[in-house]
Residue, then its C-alpha position, 0 to 999 in steps of 0.5 A: x695732200x693739197x694744202x689750204x692756202x693761207x687764210x691771210x691771203x683772203x683778208x678784206x683789208x686793202x694793201x695800203x691799210x695792211x702796210x700801215x698796220x705792219x708799220x705799227x706791229x712789225x717795224x716798231x723795234x727796228x724803227x726806234x733804233x736811231x735813238x741809240x744805235x749810232x751813239x752807242x757805237x761811240x760809247x759803251x764798253x768798247x767805243x770807237x773814237x769820234x773821228x771823221x773816218x770812223x763816223x763815215x765808216x760806222x754810217x757805212x756799216x749801218x747802211x749796208x747792214x740795213x741793205x744786206x741783213x734786213x732788205x736782202x736776207x729777211x725782206x727778199x729771202x726769209x719772207x719767201x721762206x714762209x710755210x703757207x703764210x707763216x714765218x718765224x724760226x719754228x715755221x722754218x723748222x717745220x719745213x725741215x722735218x717730215x710731215x707728221x701724220x699722227x699725234x706723236x710729236x716730232x723727234x729732235x734731230x740736231x737741226x731741230x735742237x739748234x732751231x729750238x734754241x734759236x726760237x728760245x732766244x727770241x723769247x728772251x729778246x721778247x721779254x727784254x725788248x719791251x722792258x728796255x723800250x719802255x724804260x728808255x722812253x720814260x727816261x726821256x722825261x729827264x730831258x724835261x727835269x731831273x726831278x722825274x728820275x725817281x719816278x722812272x721805274x714806277x711809270x715804266x711799270x704802269x706803262x708795261x701793265x697797260x701795254x700788255x692789257x691792250x693785247x686782247x684787242x688783237x694785233x690787227x686793232x693794235x696795228x691800225x691804232x699804232x700804225x699812224x703814230x709810227x708813220x708820223x715817227x718815220x716821217x719826222x726822223x727822215x725829214x730831220x736827217x735829210x735837213x742835216x745831210x743837205x747841210x753836210x753832204x759829205x756823209x753820203x760817202x758812206x754809201x760806198x762799201x769801201x769805207x766799211x772795209x777801211x773801218x775794219x782794217x783801221x780798228x782791227x779786233x776792236x771793230x768786231x766789238x763795236x759790231x755789238x752796237x752796230x747790230x742794234x740798228x737791225x734788232x727787231x728783224x727776227x720779229x719781222x720774220x716771226x710776225x709774217x703771218x699777222x700781215x703777210x709778205x707784200x704789206x711788210x715789204x712795201x712798208x719797208x721799201x717805201x717808208x722804213x728803209x728810207x727814213x732810217x737811212x736818212x736819219x742815221x746819215x743825218x746823225x753822222x753828218x751832224x757829228x762830222x760838223x760838231x763832234x760834241x753832238x755824239x752825246x745825243x746825236x738823235x735829239x741834236x738833230x731836233x730844233x730847240x722848239x721841237x725838243x719837247x714834242x719830239x720826246x713825246x713822239x719818241x716815247x710813244x714810238x719806243x713803247x710801240x716798239x715792244x709790240x713786234x716782239x710780243x706778237x712774234x712770241x704769240x705766233x711762235x708759241x702757237x707753232x710750238x704747241x701744234x708741233x709738239x714742243x709746248x703744252x696747250x695754252x688758250x689761243x684767242x683768234x682776234x680776226x675773222x679774216x686773218x688766222x695769224x692774228x691771235x692773242x694768248x692770255x697765259x703767255x701774255x701774262x707771263x711775258x708781262x710779269x717777266x718784263x716788269x721783273x726785268x725793269x724792277x731789277x735793272x732799273x735803267x736802260x743803261x743797265x739793260x744795254x748789255x742784255x740787248x742784242x745777244x738774243x737776237x744775234x743768236x736767233x739770226x745765226x740759227x735762222x741762217x743755218x736753217x735757211x741754208x738747210x732749206x735751200x739745200x734740201x728742200x728747194x734743191x738749189x745748186x751749191x753755186x747759188x746757195x753757198x755764196x748767199x749763205x756766206x754773205x749772210x754769215x759775214x754779218x751774223x758771225x761778227x754780230x754774234x762775236x760783238x755781242x758775246x762780250x756782253x754776256x757778263x754785263x747782262x747778256x746772261x738774262x736772255x740766255x738764262x731765259x732761253x735755256x729755261x724755254x729750251x729745257x721745256x721744249x725738249x722735256x715736253x717733246x720727249x715726254x709726249x713721245x714716250x707717253x704716246x709710245x706707252x699708250x700705243x702698247x695698250x692698243x689691240x688689233x681690230x680683228x682681235x677686238x671684234x672676236x671678243x665682243x660677245x652679246x653686248x647690250x646695244x644702246x642708241x646714239x654715237x660714242x667717240x673714243x679719242x685715240x692718240x694714234x690712228x691704228x688698232x683699238x685704243x685702251x679706252x674702248x678695250x676697257x672691260x666694262x665697255x667691252x662686256x656691256x655696251x656697244x653703241x649704234x655707232x662707235x667712232x675712233x677719232x684721232x686728231x692729227x697735227x701735220x708739220x704744215x700750217x694749214x690743211x684744207x677743209x676738204x682734206x680735213x677728215x678721212x673716214x674708214x669703215x672698220x666694221x658695221x658699227x665701227x668707224x675710224x676718223x682721222x682729223x688732220x690739222x696744220x700747226x696754225x689750225x685750231x681743232x674743234x669738235x663741232x667742225x669735225x661733227x659738221x664735216x662728218x655729217x656731210x660725209x656720212x649723212x646715213x649716221x646719226x651724230x647728234x648728242x654723242x658721248x666722248x670717251x678718252x684716257x686720262x693717263x696717270x704718269x708713274x716713275x719708270x725705274x728701269x734704265x730707260x726711264x726719264x731722269x727724275x727732274x725731267x719727269x717731274x717737270x713733265x708732270x708739272x707741265x701736263x698738270x698745267x696744260x689746257x685740258x684736251x676737252x677744253x681745246x677741242x670744245x667737248x661738252x663737259x656733260x658728255x665726256x667720260x674719262x678712264x684712268x690708265x697708268x703710264x710709266x715714263 
């Protein structure tokens, strides 16, 4: 089936404007890491000694992390591992499973479970990143006066509330609002770093990767633990991949190569140069680069930049959630498309509210960025590791790369991912348990909803009747005008709703349509291939409506396509019939565990009704109950 090209490629904005918007959305997190990443390598639970060799070695590690992890792995390769313009862990997973041709959710293979857990970890990081970004920014007020300390948490909460309230403006509007601020940020930190490098150019020796190896040889096992701080220079890189749909590969790559990467390297090397000349500056090397007269303006700019940093994870969570819904791993939530030209720009009110509440609770509980530091990084390193594994499966099975091509590449990626994971695993007790706990909760919901939906579809399938048997049972019914749509989860047989005794014995409409809405494991389906119409009997049609996991199924679109395809049929003022399953306990050995069944019931009760998501007119809907044992 031909697949629709991503609508993101038909946007009207110029490339420069999109790159500027990407700065505000995609690079906020990774762009503010110079505030703490370099200094934390020499602080925390496992600090490196402040020696010239270690300073150059850590600068070298940071430089090559930016080159290999961000530039090569993500910008060059992962951004090309898109699924019709969509990125992120679940878009990668969708390329590793068969295309789904029915309403039944995809099963859970070992790779699917692994990728789902990686996606769950990104949700945990999505809650922690806004919390630590905002509170660390507000803590900059302590530079002005220590009297501000009691107000740090209340101010952080107010800022978080405001941040999540503006999400309804859409990522495009927010990006073009935040983009200029972040552009100024990168220009300033790049200039500050360059000035320090000019005064102490010996730091440029860090460009040589030998100094990275010497750092490991000199520090032994401690170097892996220090990696728990080095990874902070690339946090936000998974959001870069997840946010691919919001701006596209080219604008993101251009913004990285021309603005973000040069500014980050200059600032990290500038901090290293300054500490080489003055080791006492390690207490706050970033602000030590700033002239005294510019300190207060820099605190204000840093505050704005770190608040913006949380945006990348928020929009990444929106994209992942939409993909999870359409792939059958989450119940339906309301999705608001905020751009006419770019399908990837969305806003999800429920998810936005839940994420905002989680961030506020984290701030109120931990109360400082120092306390939150232990939780930062573990989530994204696990996601990075699962992404590498998923990419290896993609190039091996789907892209058919020979082993001599993909094995060395994956080993290079793992040579960074594994040390990052080891370094951050030590943070579990000191706060890393927070994103892990959140991820386990989300992972349980993913698995429960998937399993429950698959079993529900199997049970409803058992209620279907062969078309031939149904037609034989029709005996002189009362014919009524109009068209009736009977929603069926599977495109085979006669669904339970149409078999209902009262309908079968009393009424047959002029036209009966058996409608099945199917979500394939592709982001988009071209409108020309949206519907398939099959004539089963003189007044009986079967319609299959296919949607990708980034498409939104709406009944008025289906009716429009049907009228064009079958102008001889009157589809005006239809009546819609659908089953309303009542979930009961299956006491047999094949039933779901009670805790999982109760969780599935709760999720089903709180899911957005199919009538709302399809846009069915409430006055034209008739539901019939059916007991389903799970």
